Wavefront OBJ file of the C-alpha trace (Angstrom):
o trace
v -0.128 0.133 -0.119
v 1.622 3.404 -1.022
v 0.292 6.832 -0.758
v 2.797 8.816 -2.633
v 3.364 12.456 -4.049
v 4.155 12.459 -7.862
v 4.093 15.885 -7.996
v 6.462 18.695 -8.162
v 5.266 20.515 -5.396
v 5.129 19.200 -1.554
v 1.214 18.244 -0.429
v 0.458 19.218 2.768
v -2.865 18.464 4.482
v -2.892 14.658 3.259
v -6.533 13.352 4.950
v -7.241 9.925 3.451
v -10.635 8.126 3.721
v -11.278 4.483 3.558
v -13.122 1.845 4.738
v -10.896 -0.462 6.821
v -8.380 -2.926 4.081
v -8.539 -6.337 5.561
v -5.935 -8.679 6.438
v -5.229 -12.085 6.894
v -4.603 -13.215 10.445
v -1.602 -12.634 12.412
v -0.061 -14.607 14.462
v 2.570 -15.151 17.363
v 5.292 -17.337 15.578
v 6.195 -19.102 19.189
v 2.673 -19.588 20.569
v 0.652 -20.054 17.267
v -1.737 -18.028 19.281
v -4.050 -15.194 16.598
v -2.804 -11.424 17.840
v -6.518 -10.247 16.666
v -4.932 -7.918 14.263
v -7.799 -7.634 11.563
v -7.387 -4.386 9.759
v -4.198 -2.533 7.655
v -3.313 0.620 9.198
v -3.933 3.714 6.875
v -2.929 7.118 8.614
v -6.291 9.723 8.152
v -3.768 12.291 7.920
v 0.053 12.763 6.812
v 0.933 16.320 7.106
v 3.493 16.665 4.078
v 5.603 14.638 1.341
v 7.796 15.709 -0.796
v 7.686 15.591 -4.376
v 8.603 11.953 -4.427
v 8.030 11.225 -1.080
v 5.766 8.449 -0.030
v 4.405 6.517 2.506
v 4.369 3.070 2.467
v 3.371 -0.216 4.124
v 2.830 -3.642 3.387
v -0.479 -4.962 3.217
v -0.546 -8.456 2.723
v 0.880 -11.773 1.314
v -0.221 -13.387 -1.116
v 0.332 -17.098 0.502
v -1.343 -15.740 3.479
v -4.467 -14.112 0.909
v -4.763 -16.594 -1.090
v -4.744 -19.520 2.339
v -7.582 -17.228 4.136
v -9.463 -16.404 0.783
v -12.822 -17.546 2.368
v -12.377 -15.159 5.733
v -11.220 -12.071 3.404
v -13.904 -9.694 1.205
v -12.953 -9.408 -2.102
v -15.487 -6.088 -2.394
v -13.802 -2.835 -4.195
v -12.747 -0.684 -1.694
v -13.641 3.090 -2.234
v -12.628 6.386 -0.752
v -10.692 9.765 -1.726
v -7.653 11.248 -0.827
v -7.659 15.172 0.002
v -4.124 17.524 -0.257
v -3.501 20.926 -0.336
v -0.867 23.333 -1.988
v 0.108 25.170 0.716
v 1.226 24.602 4.087
v 0.023 27.537 5.739
v -3.357 27.437 4.508
v -6.254 29.237 6.795
v -9.244 26.406 7.589
v -12.263 26.998 4.687
v -9.672 29.128 2.612
v -7.697 27.989 -0.374
v -9.323 24.839 -1.867
v -8.483 21.277 -1.393
v -7.330 19.130 -4.237
v -9.346 15.603 -4.267
v -8.768 12.068 -6.227
v -10.841 9.149 -5.257
v -9.349 6.354 -4.106
v -10.656 2.449 -5.845
v -9.020 -0.733 -4.763
v -9.487 -3.577 -5.995
v -8.506 -6.828 -3.794
v -9.268 -9.637 -6.321
v -7.787 -8.124 -9.191
v -4.362 -9.897 -8.940
v -5.924 -13.311 -8.096
v -4.795 -16.024 -10.288
v -2.538 -13.277 -12.558
v 0.699 -14.730 -13.916
v 3.314 -11.392 -14.883
v 6.017 -12.213 -18.017
v 8.075 -9.098 -18.801
v 9.536 -10.062 -22.058
v 8.285 -11.671 -24.822
v 9.505 -15.534 -25.626
v 9.155 -18.397 -27.424
v 6.819 -20.485 -26.553
v 8.631 -23.010 -25.577
v 11.200 -20.835 -23.129
v 8.177 -19.089 -21.800
v 6.714 -22.552 -20.129
v 10.215 -23.663 -19.250
v 10.810 -20.565 -17.090
v 6.789 -20.818 -16.075
v 8.000 -24.689 -15.021
v 10.922 -23.216 -13.408
v 9.406 -21.109 -10.844
v 6.570 -23.206 -10.035
v 8.889 -25.735 -8.651
v 10.671 -23.121 -6.687
v 7.537 -21.331 -5.435
v 6.152 -24.980 -4.575
v 8.290 -24.478 -1.691
v 7.113 -21.391 -0.322
v 3.545 -22.170 0.231
v 3.968 -21.095 3.794
v 5.106 -17.690 4.936
v 6.922 -19.651 7.641
v 9.134 -20.497 4.942
v 10.315 -17.299 3.414
v 12.223 -16.857 0.553
v 16.208 -16.022 2.150
v 19.356 -14.445 -0.076
v 22.552 -15.395 0.881
v 26.038 -14.435 -0.278
v 27.444 -17.592 0.510
v 26.351 -20.962 -0.788
v 22.908 -22.013 0.268
v 23.690 -25.282 0.787
v 26.042 -23.953 3.977
v 23.228 -21.908 5.400
v 20.667 -25.007 5.187
v 22.991 -27.072 7.168
v 24.107 -24.321 9.707
v 20.415 -23.751 10.558
v 19.573 -27.371 10.548
v 22.219 -27.918 13.396
v 21.199 -24.963 15.445
v 17.343 -26.695 15.673
v 19.047 -29.959 16.280
v 21.500 -28.493 19.053
v 17.993 -26.495 20.260
v 16.036 -29.622 20.189
v 19.287 -31.786 22.176
v 19.077 -28.525 25.324
v 14.855 -29.003 25.203
v 14.974 -33.049 25.589
v 17.796 -32.207 28.240
v 15.552 -29.766 30.396
v 12.697 -31.929 29.976
v 14.796 -34.948 31.623
v 16.103 -32.602 33.861
v 12.688 -31.759 35.471
v 11.444 -35.029 34.817
v 14.294 -36.864 36.844
v 13.408 -34.427 39.958
v 9.904 -35.861 40.269
v 8.239 -38.184 42.180
v 7.434 -41.375 40.889
v 3.701 -40.298 41.663
v 4.157 -36.532 40.325
v 5.010 -38.727 36.956
v 2.440 -40.439 36.920
v -0.340 -37.733 37.185
v -2.286 -36.308 33.337
v -0.084 -33.298 31.956
v -1.579 -29.816 32.449
v -1.646 -27.604 28.660
v -0.139 -24.549 29.820
l 1 2 3 4 5 6 7 8 9 10 11 12 13 14 15 16 17 18 19 20 21 22 23 24 25 26 27 28 29 30 31 32 33 34 35 36 37 38 39 40 41 42 43 44 45 46 47 48 49 50 51 52 53 54 55 56 57 58 59 60 61 62 63 64 65 66 67 68 69 70 71 72 73 74 75 76 77 78 79 80 81 82 83 84 85 86 87 88 89 90 91 92 93 94 95 96 97 98 99 100 101 102 103 104 105 106 107 108 109 110 111 112 113 114 115 116 117 118 119 120 121 122 123 124 125 126 127 128 129 130 131 132 133 134 135 136 137 138 139 140 141 142 143 144 145 146 147 148 149 150 151 152 153 154 155 156 157 158 159 160 161 162 163 164 165 166 167 168 169 170 171 172 173 174 175 176 177 178 179 180 181 182 183 184 185 186 187 188 189 190 191 192
């Protein structure tokens, strides 16, 4: 989501009026609990944007929007954005410029874009490569990473770190269990 001043002069007193944009559920990465975020924060007022300056935020993840498509609205979002070209306009004097906002959340679903025209066999081959790469990234828990070292070395480092963390947790668990009396070990465990 981007609000940008494309003009040649500063825009002042920018007011944004639109209904809230829904987002896919956000979950705590440790507990897995829903953190209660259901709408994207968009400011109702921005004091000033210089030429070329923008306010930008990530609306949502395409992967998560697809996973939660049944919960998210594809209804058009309509609103208004207004601004002034003078900083010290007195209330009621000067004319605000106004523009209509229209966002169609479903417009890019199931869409594939190609930037160059290539022979059909090359296109099919490239789409196949993209599809095989993307198939491993269907979940936001496994994002795409860029490494300056060979990826296999980084993958092995992460795997070793996870194994070490599992080993430490097992040691702590076993230590706690060893401190329990036989009666305490037999009691059903409560979920925390």
